[in-house]
NUFIVEX-41577 format. One record per atom (N, C-alpha, C): atom name; residue number from 1; x, y, z. Coordinates in steps of 0.2 Angstrom, whole numbers. Each point is the difference from the previous one (the first is absolute). Layout:
BEGIN
+----+-----+-------+-------+-------+
:  a :   k :     x :     y :     z :
+----+-----+-------+-------+-------+
: CA : NUM :     X :     Y :     Z :
...
+----+-----+-------+-------+-------+
END
This chain:
BEGIN
+----+-----+-------+-------+-------+
:  a :   k :     x :     y :     z :
+----+-----+-------+-------+-------+
:  N :   1 :  -238 :   273 :  -328 :
: CA :   1 :    -3 :     0 :     6 :
:  C :   1 :     0 :     7 :     3 :
:  N :   2 :     0 :     5 :    -3 :
: CA :   2 :    -2 :     7 :     2 :
:  C :   2 :    -7 :     1 :     1 :
:  N :   3 :    -2 :     4 :     5 :
: CA :   3 :    -7 :     2 :     1 :
:  C :   3 :    -2 :     5 :    -5 :
:  N :   4 :    -5 :    -1 :    -3 :
: CA :   4 :    -3 :     4 :    -5 :
:  C :   4 :    -3 :     7 :     4 :
:  N :   5 :     2 :     6 :    -2 :
: CA :   5 :    -2 :     6 :     3 :
:  C :   5 :    -8 :     0 :     1 :
:  N :   6 :    -3 :    -2 :    -5 :
: CA :   6 :    -8 :     0 :     0 :
:  C :   6 :    -2 :    -4 :     6 :
:  N :   7 :     3 :    -6 :     1 :
: CA :   7 :    -2 :    -5 :     5 :
:  C :   7 :     1 :     3 :     7 :
:  N :   8 :     6 :     4 :     1 :
: CA :   8 :     2 :     3 :     6 :
:  C :   8 :    -5 :     6 :     2 :
:  N :   9 :    -2 :     4 :    -5 :
: CA :   9 :    -5 :     5 :     1 :
:  C :   9 :    -7 :    -3 :     2 :
:  N :  10 :    -2 :    -5 :    -3 :
: CA :  10 :    -6 :    -4 :     1 :
:  C :  10 :     0 :    -2 :     8 :
:  N :  11 :     5 :    -3 :     2 :
: CA :  11 :     1 :    -3 :     7 :
:  C :  11 :     0 :     6 :     5 :
:  N :  12 :     3 :     6 :    -2 :
: CA :  12 :    -1 :     5 :     5 :
:  C :  12 :    -7 :     3 :     0 :
:  N :  13 :    -3 :     0 :    -5 :
: CA :  13 :    -7 :     3 :     0 :
:  C :  13 :    -5 :    -5 :     4 :
:  N :  14 :     1 :    -6 :     0 :
: CA :  14 :    -4 :    -5 :     4 :
:  C :  14 :     2 :     1 :     7 :
:  N :  15 :     6 :     1 :     2 :
: CA :  15 :     3 :     0 :     7 :
:  C :  15 :    -3 :     6 :     3 :
:  N :  16 :     0 :     6 :    -3 :
: CA :  16 :    -3 :     6 :     3 :
:  C :  16 :    -6 :     2 :    -3 :
:  N :  17 :    -6 :    -2 :     4 :
: CA :  17 :    -6 :     2 :    -3 :
:  C :  17 :    -1 :     8 :     0 :
:  N :  18 :    -4 :     2 :    -5 :
: CA :  18 :    -2 :     7 :    -1 :
:  C :  18 :    -3 :     3 :     6 :
:  N :  19 :     3 :     5 :     3 :
: CA :  19 :    -3 :     4 :     5 :
:  C :  19 :    -1 :     7 :    -2 :
:  N :  20 :    -6 :     3 :     2 :
: CA :  20 :    -2 :     6 :    -2 :
:  C :  20 :     5 :     5 :     4 :
:  N :  21 :     4 :     4 :    -3 :
: CA :  21 :     5 :     4 :     3 :
:  C :  21 :    -3 :     5 :     4 :
:  N :  22 :    -6 :     2 :    -1 :
: CA :  22 :    -4 :     6 :     4 :
:  C :  22 :    -2 :    -3 :     6 :
:  N :  23 :    -2 :    -7 :     1 :
: CA :  23 :    -2 :    -3 :     6 :
:  C :  23 :     6 :    -1 :     4 :
:  N :  24 :     5 :    -3 :    -2 :
: CA :  24 :     6 :    -2 :     3 :
:  C :  24 :     4 :     6 :     4 :
:  N :  25 :     0 :     5 :    -4 :
: CA :  25 :     4 :     6 :     3 :
:  C :  25 :    -4 :     5 :     3 :
:  N :  26 :    -6 :    -1 :     2 :
: CA :  26 :    -4 :     5 :     2 :
:  C :  26 :     2 :     3 :     7 :
:  N :  27 :     1 :     6 :     1 :
: CA :  27 :     3 :     3 :     6 :
:  C :  27 :    -6 :     0 :     5 :
:  N :  28 :    -6 :     0 :    -2 :
: CA :  28 :    -5 :    -1 :     5 :
:  C :  28 :     0 :    -6 :     3 :
:  N :  29 :     1 :    -6 :    -4 :
: CA :  29 :     0 :    -6 :     3 :
:  C :  29 :     6 :    -1 :     5 :
:  N :  30 :     5 :     2 :    -2 :
: CA :  30 :     6 :     0 :     4 :
:  C :  30 :    -1 :     3 :     7 :
:  N :  31 :    -3 :     6 :     0 :
: CA :  31 :    -1 :     4 :     6 :
:  C :  31 :    -5 :    -4 :     4 :
:  N :  32 :    -5 :    -3 :    -3 :
: CA :  32 :    -5 :    -3 :     4 :
:  C :  32 :     3 :    -6 :     3 :
:  N :  33 :     5 :    -4 :    -3 :
: CA :  33 :     3 :    -5 :     3 :
:  C :  33 :     4 :     2 :     6 :
:  N :  34 :     4 :     6 :     0 :
: CA :  34 :     4 :     3 :     5 :
:  C :  34 :    -5 :     2 :     6 :
:  N :  35 :    -6 :     2 :    -1 :
: CA :  35 :    -5 :     2 :     5 :
:  C :  35 :    -2 :    -6 :     4 :
:  N :  36 :    -2 :    -5 :    -4 :
: CA :  36 :    -2 :    -6 :     3 :
:  C :  36 :     6 :    -3 :     5 :
:  N :  37 :     6 :     0 :    -2 :
: CA :  37 :     5 :    -3 :     4 :
:  C :  37 :     1 :     5 :     6 :
:  N :  38 :     0 :     6 :    -1 :
: CA :  38 :     1 :     5 :     6 :
:  C :  38 :    -6 :    -1 :     5 :
:  N :  39 :    -6 :    -1 :    -3 :
: CA :  39 :    -6 :    -1 :     5 :
:  C :  39 :     1 :    -6 :     4 :
:  N :  40 :     3 :    -6 :    -3 :
: CA :  40 :     1 :    -6 :     3 :
:  C :  40 :     5 :     1 :     6 :
:  N :  41 :     6 :     3 :    -2 :
: CA :  41 :     5 :     2 :     5 :
:  C :  41 :    -3 :     4 :     6 :
:  N :  42 :    -4 :     5 :    -2 :
: CA :  42 :    -2 :     5 :     5 :
:  C :  42 :    -5 :    -4 :     5 :
:  N :  43 :    -4 :    -4 :    -2 :
: CA :  43 :    -5 :    -3 :     4 :
:  C :  43 :     3 :    -6 :     4 :
:  N :  44 :     5 :    -3 :    -3 :
: CA :  44 :     3 :    -6 :     3 :
:  C :  44 :     6 :     1 :     4 :
:  N :  45 :     4 :     5 :    -1 :
: CA :  45 :     6 :     2 :     3 :
:  C :  45 :     0 :     6 :     4 :
:  N :  46 :    -1 :     6 :    -4 :
: CA :  46 :     1 :     6 :     3 :
:  C :  46 :    -5 :     2 :     5 :
:  N :  47 :    -6 :    -1 :    -1 :
: CA :  47 :    -6 :     2 :     5 :
:  C :  47 :     1 :    -4 :     6 :
:  N :  48 :     1 :    -7 :     0 :
: CA :  48 :     0 :    -3 :     6 :
:  C :  48 :     6 :     2 :     4 :
:  N :  49 :     6 :     1 :    -3 :
: CA :  49 :     6 :     2 :     3 :
:  C :  49 :    -1 :     7 :     4 :
:  N :  50 :    -3 :     5 :    -4 :
: CA :  50 :    -2 :     6 :     3 :
:  C :  50 :    -4 :     0 :     7 :
:  N :  51 :    -5 :    -5 :    -1 :
: CA :  51 :    -5 :    -1 :     6 :
:  C :  51 :     4 :    -3 :     6 :
:  N :  52 :     4 :    -4 :    -2 :
: CA :  52 :     4 :    -3 :     6 :
:  C :  52 :     5 :     5 :     3 :
:  N :  53 :     3 :     4 :    -4 :
: CA :  53 :     4 :     5 :     3 :
:  C :  53 :    -3 :     5 :     4 :
:  N :  54 :    -6 :     2 :    -2 :
: CA :  54 :    -4 :     5 :     4 :
:  C :  54 :    -2 :    -3 :     7 :
:  N :  55 :    -2 :    -7 :     0 :
: CA :  55 :    -2 :    -3 :     6 :
:  C :  55 :     6 :    -1 :     5 :
:  N :  56 :     6 :    -1 :    -3 :
: CA :  56 :     6 :    -1 :     4 :
:  C :  56 :     2 :     7 :     3 :
:  N :  57 :    -1 :     6 :    -4 :
: CA :  57 :     2 :     6 :     3 :
:  C :  57 :    -5 :     2 :     5 :
:  N :  58 :    -6 :    -2 :    -1 :
: CA :  58 :    -5 :     2 :     6 :
:  C :  58 :     1 :    -4 :     6 :
:  N :  59 :     2 :    -6 :    -1 :
: CA :  59 :     2 :    -4 :     6 :
:  C :  59 :     6 :     3 :     4 :
:  N :  60 :     5 :     2 :    -4 :
: CA :  60 :     6 :     3 :     3 :
:  C :  60 :    -2 :     7 :     3 :
:  N :  61 :    -5 :     3 :    -2 :
: CA :  61 :    -2 :     7 :     3 :
:  C :  61 :    -4 :    -1 :     6 :
:  N :  62 :    -3 :    -6 :     0 :
: CA :  62 :    -5 :    -1 :     6 :
:  C :  62 :     4 :    -4 :     6 :
:  N :  63 :     6 :    -1 :     0 :
: CA :  63 :     4 :    -4 :     5 :
:  C :  63 :     0 :     5 :     6 :
:  N :  64 :    -2 :    -3 :     6 :
: CA :  64 :     0 :     4 :     6 :
:  C :  64 :     3 :    -4 :     6 :
:  N :  65 :     0 :     3 :     5 :
: CA :  65 :     3 :    -3 :     6 :
:  C :  65 :    -4 :    -7 :     2 :
:  N :  66 :     4 :    -5 :     2 :
: CA :  66 :    -2 :    -6 :     2 :
:  C :  66 :    -1 :    -5 :    -6 :
:  N :  67 :     1 :     2 :    -6 :
: CA :  67 :     0 :    -5 :    -6 :
:  C :  67 :     6 :    -4 :     0 :
:  N :  68 :    -1 :    -6 :    -3 :
: CA :  68 :     6 :    -4 :    -1 :
:  C :  68 :     1 :     0 :    -7 :
:  N :  69 :     7 :     2 :    -2 :
: CA :  69 :     1 :     1 :    -7 :
:  C :  69 :     6 :    -5 :    -2 :
:  N :  70 :     1 :    -1 :    -7 :
: CA :  70 :     5 :    -3 :    -3 :
:  C :  70 :     4 :     5 :    -5 :
:  N :  71 :     6 :     1 :     1 :
: CA :  71 :     4 :     4 :    -4 :
:  C :  71 :     2 :    -3 :    -7 :
:  N :  72 :     2 :     3 :    -4 :
: CA :  72 :     3 :    -2 :    -7 :
:  C :  72 :     6 :    -5 :     2 :
:  N :  73 :     4 :     1 :     5 :
: CA :  73 :     5 :    -4 :     1 :
:  C :  73 :    -2 :    -7 :     4 :
:  N :  74 :    -6 :     0 :     2 :
: CA :  74 :    -3 :    -6 :     3 :
:  C :  74 :     0 :     0 :     8 :
:  N :  75 :     1 :     6 :     2 :
: CA :  75 :     0 :     1 :     8 :
:  C :  75 :    -7 :     1 :     2 :
:  N :  76 :    -2 :    -4 :     5 :
: CA :  76 :    -7 :     1 :     3 :
:  C :  76 :     1 :     4 :     7 :
:  N :  77 :    -4 :     5 :     0 :
: CA :  77 :     0 :     3 :     7 :
:  C :  77 :    -7 :     4 :     1 :
:  N :  78 :     0 :     3 :     6 :
: CA :  78 :    -6 :     3 :     2 :
:  C :  78 :     1 :     7 :     0 :
:  N :  79 :    -5 :     4 :    -2 :
: CA :  79 :     1 :     8 :    -1 :
:  C :  79 :    -1 :     3 :     7 :
:  N :  80 :     5 :     3 :     2 :
: CA :  80 :     0 :     4 :     7 :
:  C :  80 :    -3 :     7 :    -1 :
:  N :  81 :     3 :     3 :    -6 :
: CA :  81 :    -2 :     7 :    -1 :
:  C :  81 :     0 :     1 :    -8 :
:  N :  82 :    -4 :     4 :    -2 :
: CA :  82 :     0 :     2 :    -7 :
:  C :  82 :     0 :     7 :    -2 :
:  N :  83 :     4 :     2 :    -5 :
: CA :  83 :     0 :     7 :    -2 :
:  C :  83 :    -2 :     0 :    -7 :
:  N :  84 :     0 :     6 :    -4 :
: CA :  84 :    -2 :     0 :    -7 :
:  C :  84 :     4 :    -4 :    -4 :
:  N :  85 :     7 :     0 :     1 :
: CA :  85 :     5 :    -3 :    -4 :
:  C :  85 :     3 :    -7 :     2 :
:  N :  86 :     0 :    -1 :     7 :
: CA :  86 :     3 :    -6 :     3 :
:  C :  86 :    -4 :    -2 :     6 :
:  N :  87 :     3 :    -6 :     2 :
: CA :  87 :    -4 :    -4 :     5 :
:  C :  87 :     6 :    -2 :     5 :
:  N :  88 :    -2 :     0 :     6 :
: CA :  88 :     5 :    -3 :     6 :
:  C :  88 :    -3 :    -7 :     1 :
:  N :  89 :     4 :    -5 :    -2 :
: CA :  89 :    -3 :    -7 :     1 :
:  C :  89 :     5 :    -4 :     5 :
:  N :  90 :    -4 :    -4 :     4 :
: CA :  90 :     3 :    -4 :     5 :
:  C :  90 :     1 :    -7 :    -3 :
:  N :  91 :     6 :    -3 :    -2 :
: CA :  91 :     1 :    -6 :    -3 :
:  C :  91 :     1 :    -6 :     5 :
:  N :  92 :     2 :     2 :     6 :
: CA :  92 :     1 :    -5 :     5 :
:  C :  92 :     0 :     4 :     7 :
:  N :  93 :     0 :    -3 :     6 :
: CA :  93 :    -1 :     3 :     6 :
:  C :  93 :     6 :     5 :     1 :
:  N :  94 :    -2 :     7 :     0 :
: CA :  94 :     5 :     5 :     1 :
:  C :  94 :     4 :     2 :    -6 :
:  N :  95 :    -1 :    -3 :    -6 :
: CA :  95 :     3 :     1 :    -6 :
:  C :  95 :    -5 :     4 :    -5 :
:  N :  96 :     2 :     7 :    -1 :
: CA :  96 :    -4 :     4 :    -4 :
:  C :  96 :     3 :     3 :    -5 :
:  N :  97 :    -3 :     0 :    -6 :
: CA :  97 :     4 :     3 :    -6 :
:  C :  97 :    -5 :     4 :    -4 :
:  N :  98 :     3 :     5 :    -3 :
: CA :  98 :    -4 :     5 :    -4 :
:  C :  98 :    -1 :    -3 :    -7 :
:  N :  99 :    -6 :    -1 :    -3 :
: CA :  99 :    -1 :    -2 :    -7 :
:  C :  99 :    -4 :     5 :    -4 :
:  N : 100 :     3 :     1 :    -6 :
: CA : 100 :    -4 :     5 :    -4 :
:  C : 100 :    -6 :    -3 :    -2 :
:  N : 101 :    -6 :     4 :     0 :
: CA : 101 :    -6 :    -3 :    -1 :
:  C : 101 :    -1 :    -3 :    -7 :
:  N : 102 :     4 :     2 :    -5 :
: CA : 102 :    -1 :    -2 :    -7 :
:  C : 102 :     3 :    -7 :     0 :
:  N : 103 :     4 :    -2 :     5 :
: CA : 103 :     3 :    -7 :    -1 :
:  C : 103 :    -4 :    -5 :     4 :
:  N : 104 :    -6 :     1 :     2 :
: CA : 104 :    -4 :    -5 :     3 :
:  C : 104 :    -4 :    -4 :    -6 :
:  N : 105 :     1 :    -7 :     1 :
: CA : 105 :    -2 :    -4 :    -5 :
:  C : 105 :    -8 :    -2 :     1 :
:  N : 106 :    -1 :    -2 :     7 :
: CA : 106 :    -6 :    -3 :     1 :
:  C : 106 :    -2 :     2 :     7 :
:  N : 107 :    -7 :     0 :     2 :
: CA : 107 :    -2 :     1 :     7 :
:  C : 107 :    -4 :    -6 :     2 :
:  N : 108 :     3 :    -3 :     5 :
: CA : 108 :    -3 :    -6 :     3 :
:  C : 108 :    -6 :     1 :     4 :
:  N : 109 :    -5 :    -4 :     0 :
: CA : 109 :    -6 :     1 :     4 :
:  C : 109 :     1 :    -3 :     7 :
:  N : 110 :     3 :    -6 :     0 :
: CA : 110 :     1 :    -4 :     6 :
:  C : 110 :     7 :    -3 :     0 :
:  N : 111 :     3 :    -1 :     6 :
: CA : 111 :     6 :    -3 :     0 :
:  C : 111 :    -1 :    -8 :    -2 :
:  N : 112 :     5 :    -3 :    -2 :
: CA : 112 :     0 :    -7 :    -1 :
:  C : 112 :    -1 :    -4 :     6 :
:  N : 113 :    -5 :    -5 :     0 :
: CA : 113 :    -1 :    -4 :     6 :
:  C : 113 :     5 :    -5 :     2 :
:  N : 114 :     4 :    -2 :    -5 :
: CA : 114 :     6 :    -5 :     1 :
:  C : 114 :     5 :     4 :     4 :
:  N : 115 :     1 :     6 :    -2 :
: CA : 115 :     6 :     4 :     3 :
:  C : 115 :    -2 :     2 :     7 :
:  N : 116 :    -6 :     1 :     2 :
: CA : 116 :    -2 :     2 :     7 :
:  C : 116 :     0 :    -6 :     4 :
:  N : 117 :    -1 :    -6 :    -3 :
: CA : 117 :     0 :    -6 :     4 :
:  C : 117 :     7 :    -2 :     1 :
:  N : 118 :     5 :     1 :    -4 :
: CA : 118 :     7 :    -1 :     1 :
:  C : 118 :     3 :     4 :     5 :
:  N : 119 :    -2 :     7 :     0 :
: CA : 119 :     2 :     4 :     5 :
:  C : 119 :    -2 :    -2 :     7 :
:  N : 120 :    -6 :    -2 :     1 :
: CA : 120 :    -3 :    -2 :     6 :
:  C : 120 :     4 :    -6 :     3 :
:  N : 121 :     1 :    -5 :    -5 :
: CA : 121 :     4 :    -6 :     2 :
:  C : 121 :     7 :     2 :     2 :
:  N : 122 :     3 :     4 :    -4 :
: CA : 122 :     7 :     2 :     2 :
:  C : 122 :     1 :     4 :     6 :
:  N : 123 :    -5 :     4 :     2 :
: CA : 123 :     0 :     4 :     7 :
:  C : 123 :     0 :    -5 :     5 :
:  N : 124 :    -4 :    -6 :     0 :
: CA : 124 :     0 :    -5 :     5 :
:  C : 124 :     6 :    -5 :     0 :
:  N : 125 :     4 :     1 :    -5 :
: CA : 125 :     5 :    -5 :     0 :
:  C : 125 :     6 :     1 :     5 :
:  N : 126 :     3 :    -5 :     2 :
: CA : 126 :     6 :     0 :     4 :
:  C : 126 :     6 :     4 :    -2 :
:  N : 127 :     3 :     3 :     4 :
: CA : 127 :     6 :     4 :    -2 :
:  C : 127 :     6 :    -4 :     1 :
:  N : 128 :     5 :     2 :    -4 :
: CA : 128 :     7 :    -3 :     1 :
:  C : 128 :     1 :    -7 :    -3 :
:  N : 129 :     4 :    -4 :     2 :
: CA : 129 :     2 :    -6 :    -3 :
:  C : 129 :    -6 :    -5 :     1 :
:  N : 130 :    -4 :     1 :     5 :
: CA : 130 :    -5 :    -5 :     1 :
:  C : 130 :    -5 :     1 :    -6 :
:  N : 131 :    -2 :     6 :    -2 :
: CA : 131 :    -4 :     1 :    -5 :
:  C : 131 :     3 :    -2 :    -7 :
:  N : 132 :     6 :     1 :    -1 :
: CA : 132 :     3 :    -2 :    -6 :
:  C : 132 :     0 :    -8 :     0 :
:  N : 133 :     1 :    -3 :     6 :
: CA : 133 :     0 :    -8 :     0 :
:  C : 133 :    -7 :    -2 :    -2 :
:  N : 134 :    -5 :     3 :     2 :
: CA : 134 :    -7 :    -2 :    -1 :
:  C : 134 :    -1 :     1 :    -8 :
:  N : 135 :     2 :     5 :    -3 :
: CA : 135 :    -1 :     2 :    -7 :
:  C : 135 :     3 :    -5 :    -4 :
:  N : 136 :     7 :    -2 :     2 :
: CA : 136 :     4 :    -5 :    -4 :
:  C : 136 :    -3 :    -7 :     0 :
:  N : 137 :    -3 :    -2 :     6 :
: CA : 137 :    -2 :    -7 :     1 :
:  C : 137 :    -7 :    -1 :    -2 :
:  N : 138 :    -4 :     6 :    -1 :
: CA : 138 :    -7 :    -1 :    -1 :
:  C : 138 :    -1 :    -4 :    -7 :
:  N : 139 :    -5 :    -4 :     1 :
: CA : 139 :    -2 :    -4 :    -6 :
:  C : 139 :    -6 :     2 :    -3 :
:  N : 140 :    -1 :     0 :    -6 :
: CA : 140 :    -6 :     2 :    -3 :
:  C : 140 :    -4 :    -6 :    -2 :
+----+-----+-------+-------+-------+
END
């Protein structure tokens, strides 16, 4: 029940087809494969990311007085004054903070309509316990 060595050699030859060693180990072919992979990465990953970064830097550079911005921390405010490196931002009535220009995530074009409607409703609301009673008993 032992395997004949000639039979084992024949099975190995059938399992591994003959490959021309000059074609399989060609350094030019290997280099070409790496160049194709790099080109795919460049056009689908690196180039779009660089373009997006340049647009973001241009947006940060062009922030001026009166713009509404969102910081990296999620704070929304209106720019009161801008310098080369930082911005003075009003985040609430009378609350002003200095924000480093590089920490601006986005510039908003218009304030949210829902937020301004809620502000106008809250301005007309009753003050004190009467207003609280109306809010708690209000049915939707």
